[in-house]
C-alpha positions as CSV (number, residue, x, y, z in Angstrom):
1,X,-30.3,6.8,-70.4
2,X,-30.2,3.4,-68.9
3,X,-33.9,3.1,-67.7
4,X,-33.3,-1.0,-66.5
5,X,-32.7,-1.6,-62.7
6,X,-29.3,-3.0,-62.5
7,X,-29.3,-6.2,-60.6
8,X,-28.6,-6.4,-57.0
9,X,-25.5,-7.2,-55.8
10,X,-23.3,-7.6,-52.8
11,X,-22.1,-4.0,-51.6
12,X,-18.6,-2.9,-52.5
13,X,-17.3,-2.0,-48.9
14,X,-17.3,-3.9,-46.0
15,X,-20.3,-5.7,-44.4
16,X,-22.7,-3.2,-42.1
17,X,-23.0,-4.3,-38.6
18,X,-26.6,-5.0,-37.4
19,X,-28.1,-1.8,-35.3
20,X,-27.7,-2.4,-31.7
21,X,-30.9,-2.7,-30.1
22,X,-31.5,-1.5,-26.5
23,X,-33.1,-3.9,-24.1
24,X,-36.8,-3.7,-24.5
25,X,-38.2,-2.3,-21.2
26,X,-41.1,-4.1,-19.4
27,X,-44.4,-2.7,-19.6
28,X,-45.4,-0.8,-16.9
29,X,-48.8,-0.7,-14.9
30,X,-51.1,2.2,-14.0
31,X,-49.8,1.3,-10.2
32,X,-46.3,2.5,-11.4
33,X,-47.6,5.3,-13.3
34,X,-49.8,6.3,-10.2
35,X,-47.0,6.0,-7.5
36,X,-44.0,7.9,-9.6
37,X,-45.1,11.1,-9.9
38,X,-46.2,11.8,-6.3
39,X,-42.8,10.1,-5.0
40,X,-40.5,12.1,-7.3
41,X,-42.5,15.3,-6.5
42,X,-42.0,14.5,-2.5
43,X,-38.2,13.4,-3.0
44,X,-37.3,16.4,-4.9
45,X,-38.9,18.7,-2.4
46,X,-36.8,16.7,0.5
47,X,-33.8,16.5,-1.6
48,X,-33.2,20.2,-3.0
49,X,-32.2,21.5,0.3
50,X,-29.8,18.3,1.0
51,X,-28.3,19.0,-2.2
52,X,-28.1,22.7,-1.7
53,X,-26.4,22.1,1.7
54,X,-24.1,19.4,0.0
55,X,-22.9,21.9,-2.6
56,X,-22.1,24.7,-0.2
57,X,-20.1,22.3,2.2
58,X,-18.3,21.0,-0.9
59,X,-17.4,25.0,-1.8
60,X,-16.6,25.5,1.9
61,X,-14.5,22.2,1.9
62,X,-12.4,23.5,-1.1
63,X,-11.8,26.7,-0.1
64,X,-10.7,25.2,3.5
65,X,-8.4,23.0,1.3
66,X,-6.8,25.4,-0.9
67,X,-6.6,28.3,1.7
68,X,-5.9,26.4,4.8
69,X,-5.5,22.9,4.9
70,X,-2.7,22.9,1.9
71,X,-0.6,25.5,3.3
72,X,-1.0,24.2,6.8
73,X,0.0,20.7,5.5
74,X,3.0,22.2,3.4
75,X,4.5,24.0,6.7
76,X,3.9,20.5,8.9
77,X,5.7,18.8,6.3
78,X,8.7,21.4,6.2
79,X,8.6,21.5,9.8
80,X,8.5,17.7,10.4
81,X,11.4,17.5,7.6
82,X,13.3,20.4,9.7
83,X,12.5,18.6,12.8
84,X,12.8,15.1,12.3
85,X,14.3,14.1,8.7
86,X,17.3,16.6,8.3
87,X,18.2,15.5,12.2
88,X,17.9,11.9,11.5
89,X,20.0,12.2,8.4
90,X,22.8,14.2,10.2
91,X,22.8,11.4,13.0
92,X,23.3,8.9,10.5
93,X,25.6,10.5,8.4
94,X,27.8,11.8,10.9
95,X,27.2,10.0,14.0
96,X,26.1,6.1,13.1
97,X,28.3,5.8,9.8
98,X,31.5,6.8,11.7
99,X,30.4,5.0,14.7
100,X,29.8,1.9,12.5
101,X,32.8,1.9,10.7
102,X,34.7,2.3,13.9
103,X,33.2,-0.6,15.4
104,X,33.6,-2.4,12.3
105,X,37.5,-1.9,12.3
106,X,37.3,-2.9,16.2
107,X,36.0,-6.2,15.3
108,X,38.3,-6.6,12.3
109,X,41.3,-5.8,14.8
110,X,40.0,-7.4,17.9
111,X,38.2,-10.4,16.6
112,X,38.6,-11.3,12.9
113,X,42.3,-11.2,12.4
114,X,42.9,-13.0,15.7
115,X,40.7,-15.6,14.8
116,X,42.1,-15.9,11.1
117,X,45.6,-16.3,12.9
118,X,44.4,-18.8,15.5
119,X,42.7,-20.7,12.5
120,X,45.8,-20.6,10.1
121,X,48.6,-21.1,12.4
122,X,47.2,-23.1,15.1
123,X,43.9,-25.1,14.1
124,X,45.0,-26.2,10.8
125,X,48.4,-27.6,12.1
126,X,46.4,-29.7,14.8
127,X,43.7,-30.3,12.3
128,X,46.6,-32.1,10.0
129,X,48.0,-33.9,12.9
130,X,44.7,-35.0,14.2
131,X,43.7,-36.3,10.7
132,X,47.2,-38.0,10.0
133,X,46.6,-39.8,13.4
134,X,42.9,-40.9,12.4
135,X,44.4,-42.3,9.2
136,X,46.7,-44.3,11.0
137,X,44.2,-45.7,13.4
138,X,41.7,-46.3,10.7
139,X,44.5,-48.1,8.9
140,X,45.0,-50.1,12.1
141,X,41.4,-51.0,12.6
142,X,40.9,-52.3,8.8
143,X,44.0,-54.5,9.3
144,X,42.4,-55.9,12.4
145,X,38.9,-56.2,11.1
146,X,40.4,-58.1,7.8
147,X,42.8,-60.5,9.6
148,X,41.0,-61.1,12.8
149,X,37.6,-60.0,12.7
150,X,36.3,-61.6,9.6
151,X,37.6,-65.2,10.2
152,X,36.3,-65.1,13.6
153,X,32.7,-63.6,11.9
154,X,32.9,-66.5,9.4
155,X,33.3,-69.3,11.9
156,X,30.6,-67.9,14.3
157,X,28.2,-67.6,11.1
158,X,28.7,-71.7,10.5
159,X,28.3,-72.6,14.0
160,X,25.0,-70.7,14.1
161,X,23.7,-72.3,10.8
162,X,24.5,-75.6,12.3
163,X,22.3,-74.9,15.7
164,X,19.6,-73.0,13.4
165,X,19.2,-76.3,11.1
166,X,18.9,-78.5,14.6
167,X,16.3,-76.4,16.0
168,X,14.6,-75.9,12.7
169,X,14.1,-80.0,12.7
170,X,12.9,-79.8,16.4
171,X,10.6,-77.2,16.0
172,X,9.4,-78.7,12.7
173,X,8.4,-82.0,14.6
174,X,6.7,-80.2,17.7
175,X,4.7,-78.2,15.3
176,X,3.2,-81.3,13.8
177,X,2.2,-82.9,16.9
178,X,0.9,-79.9,18.5
179,X,-1.2,-79.2,15.1
180,X,-2.7,-82.6,15.2
181,X,-3.8,-82.2,18.7
182,X,-5.4,-79.0,18.5
183,X,-7.2,-80.2,15.1
184,X,-8.8,-83.5,16.9
185,X,-9.2,-81.9,20.5
186,X,-10.6,-78.3,19.4
187,X,-11.3,-77.5,15.9
188,X,-13.3,-80.8,15.0
189,X,-15.5,-80.4,18.5
190,X,-16.0,-76.6,17.6
191,X,-16.9,-77.2,13.9
192,X,-19.5,-80.0,15.2
193,X,-21.0,-77.4,17.8
194,X,-21.2,-74.5,15.3
195,X,-23.0,-76.7,13.2
196,X,-25.5,-78.5,14.8
197,X,-25.9,-76.1,17.6
198,X,-25.0,-72.4,16.8
199,X,-26.5,-72.3,13.5
200,X,-30.1,-73.4,14.1
201,X,-30.3,-71.1,17.1
202,X,-28.8,-67.9,15.2
203,X,-31.1,-68.7,12.4
204,X,-34.1,-68.6,14.9
205,X,-32.9,-65.1,16.6
206,X,-32.2,-63.7,13.3
207,X,-36.1,-64.6,12.0
208,X,-37.4,-63.2,15.2
209,X,-35.3,-60.0,14.6
210,X,-36.6,-59.5,11.3
211,X,-40.1,-59.7,12.2
212,X,-39.7,-57.4,15.0
213,X,-38.0,-55.0,12.5
214,X,-40.9,-55.1,9.9
215,X,-43.2,-54.7,12.7
216,X,-41.5,-51.3,14.1
217,X,-41.1,-50.2,10.5
218,X,-44.9,-50.5,9.7
219,X,-45.7,-48.7,12.9
220,X,-43.2,-45.8,12.2
221,X,-44.4,-45.4,8.7
222,X,-48.0,-45.2,9.9
223,X,-46.7,-42.8,12.3
224,X,-44.7,-40.4,9.9
225,X,-47.8,-40.5,7.2
226,X,-50.1,-39.4,10.0
227,X,-47.9,-36.2,11.1
228,X,-46.9,-35.5,7.4
229,X,-50.4,-35.2,6.3
230,X,-51.0,-33.1,9.4
231,X,-48.1,-31.1,9.0
232,X,-48.9,-30.4,5.6
233,X,-52.9,-29.6,6.1
234,X,-52.0,-27.6,9.2
235,X,-48.8,-25.6,8.5
236,X,-47.5,-26.0,4.6
237,X,-50.9,-25.3,3.1
238,X,-51.6,-22.1,5.4
239,X,-48.1,-21.0,4.9
240,X,-47.9,-21.6,1.0
241,X,-51.3,-19.6,0.8
242,X,-49.9,-16.7,2.9
243,X,-46.7,-16.6,0.5
244,X,-48.7,-16.8,-2.6
245,X,-51.5,-14.4,-2.0
246,X,-50.3,-12.2,0.8
247,X,-46.4,-12.0,0.8
248,X,-45.6,-12.1,-2.9
249,X,-48.0,-9.3,-3.9
250,X,-46.9,-7.4,-0.9
251,X,-43.4,-7.8,-1.8
252,X,-44.2,-6.8,-5.4
253,X,-45.7,-3.7,-4.3
254,X,-42.7,-2.8,-2.1
255,X,-40.2,-3.4,-4.6
256,X,-42.1,-1.4,-7.2
257,X,-42.1,1.4,-4.5
258,X,-38.4,0.7,-3.6
259,X,-37.3,1.1,-7.2
260,X,-39.5,4.2,-8.0
261,X,-38.0,6.1,-4.9
262,X,-34.6,5.1,-5.9
263,X,-35.1,6.4,-9.4
264,X,-36.8,9.1,-7.9
265,X,-34.0,10.0,-5.3
266,X,-31.4,9.7,-8.5
267,X,-33.4,12.2,-10.6
268,X,-34.1,14.7,-7.7
269,X,-30.6,14.4,-7.0
270,X,-29.3,15.5,-10.5
271,X,-32.3,18.0,-10.8
272,X,-31.5,19.4,-7.2
273,X,-27.9,19.7,-8.7
274,X,-28.8,21.9,-11.5
275,X,-30.9,23.8,-9.0
276,X,-28.1,24.4,-6.8
277,X,-25.6,25.6,-9.4
278,X,-28.0,28.0,-11.1
279,X,-28.8,29.4,-7.6
280,X,-25.0,29.7,-7.1
281,X,-24.7,31.0,-10.3
282,X,-27.6,33.7,-9.3
283,X,-25.7,34.4,-5.9
284,X,-22.3,34.6,-7.2
285,X,-23.4,37.3,-9.9
286,X,-25.5,39.2,-7.2
287,X,-22.3,39.1,-4.9
288,X,-20.4,40.6,-8.1
289,X,-22.7,43.2,-8.9
290,X,-23.3,44.2,-5.4
291,X,-19.8,43.9,-4.3
292,X,-17.3,43.4,-6.8
293,X,-18.4,45.6,-9.6
294,X,-18.7,48.7,-6.9
295,X,-15.5,47.8,-5.4
296,X,-13.7,47.7,-8.7
297,X,-15.5,50.9,-10.0
298,X,-14.3,52.8,-7.1
299,X,-11.0,51.4,-7.2
300,X,-10.6,52.4,-11.1
301,X,-12.7,55.9,-11.0
302,X,-11.6,57.0,-7.5
303,X,-8.6,55.3,-5.7
304,X,-6.5,55.1,-8.9
305,X,-6.9,58.9,-9.9
306,X,-6.4,60.1,-6.3
307,X,-3.4,57.5,-5.8
308,X,-2.0,58.8,-8.9
309,X,-2.5,62.4,-8.0
310,X,-1.0,61.6,-4.3
311,X,2.3,59.8,-6.2
312,X,2.6,62.8,-8.4
313,X,1.9,65.6,-5.9
314,X,3.0,64.3,-2.7
315,X,5.1,61.0,-3.0
316,X,7.6,62.0,-5.8
317,X,8.3,65.5,-4.3
318,X,8.6,63.9,-0.8
319,X,11.1,61.2,-2.4
320,X,13.0,63.9,-4.2
321,X,13.3,65.8,-1.1
322,X,14.4,62.9,0.8
323,X,17.2,62.2,-1.7
324,X,18.2,65.6,-1.8
325,X,18.3,66.0,2.1
326,X,20.1,62.7,2.0
327,X,22.6,63.8,-0.4
328,X,23.3,67.1,1.6
329,X,23.5,65.0,4.7
330,X,26.2,62.7,2.9
331,X,28.3,65.6,1.5
332,X,28.0,67.3,5.1
333,X,29.5,64.0,6.7
334,X,31.9,63.8,4.1
335,X,33.2,67.2,4.9
336,X,33.3,66.7,8.7
337,X,35.1,63.4,8.1
338,X,37.9,65.3,6.2
339,X,38.2,68.0,8.6
340,X,38.5,65.5,11.0
341,X,41.3,63.9,9.1
342,X,43.1,67.0,8.6
343,X,43.1,68.2,12.0
344,X,44.6,64.9,13.2
345,X,47.1,64.8,10.4
346,X,48.1,68.5,11.7
347,X,47.9,67.5,15.3
348,X,50.4,64.5,14.5
349,X,52.7,66.9,12.6
350,X,52.7,69.3,15.7
351,X,53.6,66.4,18.3
352,X,55.7,63.7,16.2
353,X,57.1,66.2,13.2
354,X,57.1,65.2,9.4
355,X,56.9,61.9,8.5
356,X,59.8,60.6,6.2
357,X,58.5,60.2,2.7
358,X,58.8,56.9,1.1
359,X,61.3,56.1,-1.6
360,X,60.0,55.7,-4.7
361,X,59.6,52.1,-6.2
362,X,60.1,51.7,-10.0
363,X,56.7,50.6,-11.2
364,X,56.4,47.7,-13.2
365,X,53.4,48.8,-15.5
366,X,53.9,51.7,-17.9
367,X,53.2,55.1,-16.9
368,X,50.2,57.3,-18.1
369,X,52.2,58.5,-21.1
370,X,53.9,55.2,-21.9
371,X,51.1,53.3,-22.6
372,X,51.1,49.6,-23.6
373,X,50.9,48.9,-27.5
374,X,51.5,46.0,-29.4
375,X,54.8,46.9,-30.9
376,X,56.6,47.7,-27.9
377,X,57.8,45.4,-25.1
378,X,56.5,47.5,-22.2
379,X,55.2,44.1,-20.5
380,X,56.0,43.0,-16.9
381,X,58.9,40.5,-18.2
382,X,60.5,42.7,-20.6
383,X,60.2,46.1,-19.1
384,X,63.8,46.2,-17.5
């Protein structure tokens, strides 16, 4: 016996997964516990009748669905199929499809075949002729372009190049003269006016505008600070105090009440379902013991023996008597028909005489004494 403790080692199996911890619930205060019980009691008292009425409506709805709505829906479906679907199928199969085939054949004969014939024997030859004529005209125009228009175009281009060079020389001289006049008559006086008149005046106006802007900025900043502190003291701080010390506690209280009411509604709805189920089972058991079991007992112990007695003592003898009466009636009618047949035959013999007997015809089947066997040739082909 080994008394020493074995060294701890890693487990042989797969590593065990850490247990899943449920999220810890927040600690509940005394206010929540004080609100929960009366709210659940009041909600349970209010929800139990609603749940029982709901369960009764569900049972009635299922009964109506199984006994009324589903058969009615099937009947309406069958009626709609008989009144709409089958006539539409017959109309499509026996009217629209043959009419479409007939129209397709008429279009094929009256439109497609003439168009194909005209295309093949009229338009195609005419198109080939027009194409041959167009190729001839194109060849003539190409010869005219290569032999006549190209030399004329080259000559016109050479002439236009000479005229363009002349006009360019004239334009360069005119541009130089106009540029010198514009420089010394417009640009130099305008530069002098800008440097010595407009620039000082503009700097003075900009300095005045900056001063006015700084003054307006100081005024606006002061007015803004005054309005900011007035709004902060008169509006923001009271609103913040109202939010922090009144609305937040009231909102938290209402949230606790709403959460507890919701939890109470769910809890009460589940409890009401169990109560409603128990009441339903009690009513079902009561109905079974008050109505179903007495009816079953009466049917099993009273009606069934009485029915057997009535069947054995009344219905079966009556059925046998009815069958015997029917058999006698049929025999009487058969005898009456045979008597009437013989009377007609006698009257016919008295009026028209005896009828000639028919000549005997050789039968191809063996007689009663000559039955067919495997060793005799008595078939229909080898008898004669």
